[in-house]
LUMDRENFI-215652 format. One record per residue: residue number from 0; chain; x, y, z of N, C-alpha, C in turn. Coordinates in Angstrom, 3 decimals, always signed. Each point is the difference from the previous one (the first is absolute). Last residue first. Layout:
N
NUM A X Y Z X Y Z X Y Z
...
***
This chain:
75
74 A +4.284 +8.571 -60.709 -0.018 +0.339 -1.442 +0.101 -1.266 -0.811
73 A +0.209 +0.391 +4.961 -1.364 -0.046 -0.555 -0.077 +0.368 -1.481
72 A +4.151 +0.019 +2.622 -0.628 -1.327 +0.152 -1.339 -0.110 -0.672
71 A +3.719 +3.383 -1.889 -0.844 -0.067 +1.193 -0.729 -1.354 +0.031
70 A +4.593 -0.095 -2.516 -1.328 +0.598 -0.214 -0.749 -0.007 +1.325
69 A +5.338 -1.062 -2.373 -0.849 +0.280 +1.153 -1.293 +0.704 -0.399
68 A +3.902 -1.308 -2.911 -0.955 -1.059 +0.309 -0.924 +0.235 +1.180
67 A +3.442 +2.750 -2.554 +0.704 -1.034 +0.757 -0.951 -1.107 +0.468
66 A -1.687 +3.796 -2.228 +0.828 -0.731 -0.961 +0.807 -1.102 +0.678
65 A -2.517 +2.906 +2.721 -0.876 -0.886 -0.775 +0.815 -0.825 -0.990
64 A +2.303 +3.277 +2.428 -0.485 -1.023 +0.927 -0.865 -1.028 -0.736
63 A +1.454 +3.792 -2.353 +1.122 -0.903 +0.245 -0.416 -1.149 +0.916
62 A -3.171 +3.421 -0.764 +0.233 -0.775 -1.220 +1.129 -1.008 +0.197
61 A -0.909 +3.114 +3.391 -1.004 -1.067 -0.019 +0.230 -0.880 -1.216
60 A +4.352 +2.464 +1.612 -1.349 +0.381 -0.423 -0.944 -1.194 +0.141
59 A +4.600 -0.136 +1.370 -0.031 +1.417 -0.360 -1.414 +0.472 -0.327
58 A +1.287 -4.128 +3.462 -0.213 +0.292 -1.417 -0.105 +1.508 -0.210
57 A +1.851 -4.102 +3.728 -0.393 +1.393 -0.178 -0.045 +0.298 -1.498
56 A -0.152 -4.460 +3.668 +0.280 +0.442 -1.368 -0.529 +1.417 -0.142
55 A +1.271 -3.888 +4.130 -0.518 +1.310 -0.388 +0.447 +0.323 -1.424
54 A -0.895 -4.681 +3.323 +0.867 +0.685 -0.959 -0.670 +1.298 -0.437
53 A -1.723 -3.579 +2.977 +0.263 +1.353 +0.496 +1.005 +0.755 -0.872
52 A -2.234 -4.500 -0.503 +1.448 +0.116 +0.177 +0.430 +1.310 +0.666
51 A -4.709 -0.996 -0.736 +0.613 -1.251 +0.452 +1.475 +0.192 +0.346
50 A -2.723 +3.598 -1.744 -0.550 -0.438 +1.290 +0.663 -1.255 +0.534
49 A +2.038 +4.075 -3.079 -0.482 -1.360 -0.193 -0.439 -0.542 +1.360
48 A +0.172 +5.188 -1.557 +0.591 -0.936 +0.959 -0.653 -1.355 -0.228
47 A +0.758 +4.891 -2.921 -0.757 -1.228 +0.207 +0.766 -0.898 +0.966
46 A -0.282 +5.368 -1.562 +0.871 -0.941 +0.725 -0.834 -1.217 +0.373
45 A -0.364 +4.751 -2.645 -0.486 -1.330 -0.374 +0.955 -1.031 +0.600
44 A -1.391 +5.374 +1.238 +1.047 -1.016 -0.090 -0.631 -1.350 -0.327
43 A -2.018 +4.516 +1.080 +0.294 -0.245 -1.406 +1.101 -1.025 -0.236
42 A -2.248 +1.583 +4.187 +1.270 +0.639 -0.333 +0.425 -0.245 -1.445
41 A -3.970 -1.965 +1.797 -0.157 +1.440 +0.213 +1.265 +0.771 -0.373
40 A +0.187 -4.700 -0.121 -0.892 +0.497 -1.051 -0.168 +1.514 +0.122
39 A +2.399 -2.196 +3.378 +0.766 +0.067 -1.243 -0.861 +0.545 -1.143
38 A -2.150 -0.747 +4.088 +0.958 +1.106 +0.135 +0.826 +0.151 -1.275
37 A -2.937 -3.645 +0.442 -0.739 +1.227 -0.298 +0.925 +1.212 +0.095
36 A +2.155 -4.727 -1.307 -0.603 +0.660 +1.159 -0.731 +1.265 -0.423
35 A +0.676 -4.549 -2.831 +0.578 +1.341 +0.041 -0.688 +0.689 +1.161
34 A +0.783 -5.565 -1.274 -0.751 +1.164 +0.453 +0.808 +1.269 -0.235
33 A -0.502 -5.699 -1.747 +0.764 +1.120 +0.519 -0.907 +1.129 +0.424
32 A +0.533 -5.635 -1.897 -0.860 +1.052 +0.551 +0.885 +1.093 +0.570
31 A +0.623 -4.081 -4.070 +0.422 +0.636 +1.241 -1.027 +1.037 +0.426
30 A -0.169 -2.501 -4.201 -0.773 -0.453 +1.148 +0.415 +0.593 +1.331
29 A +1.598 +1.007 -4.619 +0.461 -1.341 +0.384 -0.702 -0.545 +1.242
28 A -0.854 +4.412 -1.762 -0.354 -0.946 -1.059 +0.426 -1.426 +0.353
27 A -1.015 +3.355 +4.031 +0.960 -0.066 -1.098 -0.454 -1.053 -0.999
26 A -2.801 +3.238 +3.637 +0.302 -1.376 -0.378 +0.930 +0.049 -1.207
25 A -1.741 +3.491 +4.436 +0.387 -0.274 -1.378 +0.205 -1.495 -0.210
24 A -2.359 +4.055 +3.634 +0.458 -1.370 -0.254 +0.210 -0.231 -1.484
23 A +0.251 +4.403 +3.368 -0.644 -0.440 -1.233 +0.582 -1.366 -0.317
22 A -0.451 +2.592 +5.052 +0.775 -0.496 -1.136 -0.884 -0.328 -1.193
21 A -1.522 +1.787 +4.329 +1.438 +0.211 +0.147 +0.820 -0.437 -1.207
20 A -5.200 +2.055 +1.427 +0.663 -1.086 -0.717 +1.493 +0.273 +0.030
19 A -3.264 +3.059 +1.808 -0.147 -1.257 +0.716 +0.655 -1.187 -0.675
18 A -0.324 +3.972 -2.896 -0.761 +0.158 +1.230 -0.233 -1.360 +0.646
17 A +2.131 +1.044 -4.342 +0.825 -0.365 +1.143 -0.723 +0.130 +1.332
16 A -1.104 -0.931 -5.413 -0.557 +0.721 +1.148 +0.746 -0.439 +1.249
15 A +1.042 +0.050 -5.562 +0.159 -0.710 +1.261 -0.457 +0.875 +1.154
14 A +0.351 +0.937 -4.862 -1.285 +0.024 +0.698 +0.069 -0.663 +1.364
13 A +3.820 +0.176 -2.930 -0.465 +1.380 +0.164 -1.286 +0.088 +0.806
12 A +1.772 -4.298 -1.044 +0.942 +0.720 +0.859 -0.500 +1.416 +0.258
11 A -2.451 -2.628 -2.997 -0.116 -0.561 +1.352 +0.915 +0.727 +0.967
10 A +0.260 +1.129 -4.570 -1.271 +0.463 +0.576 -0.162 -0.509 +1.424
9 A +3.675 -1.555 -2.458 +0.173 +1.420 +0.324 -1.260 +0.556 +0.646
8 A -0.256 -4.359 -1.600 +0.866 +0.066 +1.175 +0.222 +1.439 +0.424
7 A -2.409 -0.772 -3.949 -0.774 -0.482 +1.157 +0.819 +0.082 +1.281
6 A +2.153 +1.088 -4.085 -1.001 +1.011 +0.366 -0.804 -0.427 +1.221
5 A +3.109 -3.094 -1.767 +0.710 +1.165 +0.532 -0.997 +1.057 +0.458
4 A -1.685 -3.774 -2.187 +0.483 -0.358 +1.340 +0.714 +1.184 +0.647
3 A -1.370 +0.465 -4.474 -1.164 -0.052 +0.876 +0.412 -0.307 +1.438
2 A +3.204 -0.165 -3.544 -0.312 +1.372 +0.438 -1.168 +0.030 +0.987
1 A +2.853 -4.585 -0.290 -0.718 +0.888 -0.911 -0.310 +1.361 +0.630
0 A +4.093 -3.923 +0.340 -1.078 +0.608 +0.769 -0.686 +1.014 -0.908
***
């Protein structure tokens, strides 16, 4: 994963507007879809919930999340 992807993802998380939005949608490098709740973002928690399996992955940082393959859907 490149530095550009990490910065774009960090920017998306930091700029996330929670007004009326309940989650930030993510896409994994393998095609999986996931979300981070607006509450988790406000609390600084990188807890990704896989939309299909409902598996939860918790990351120490945005960088760790990106290195594992998760990016915002629109990046």
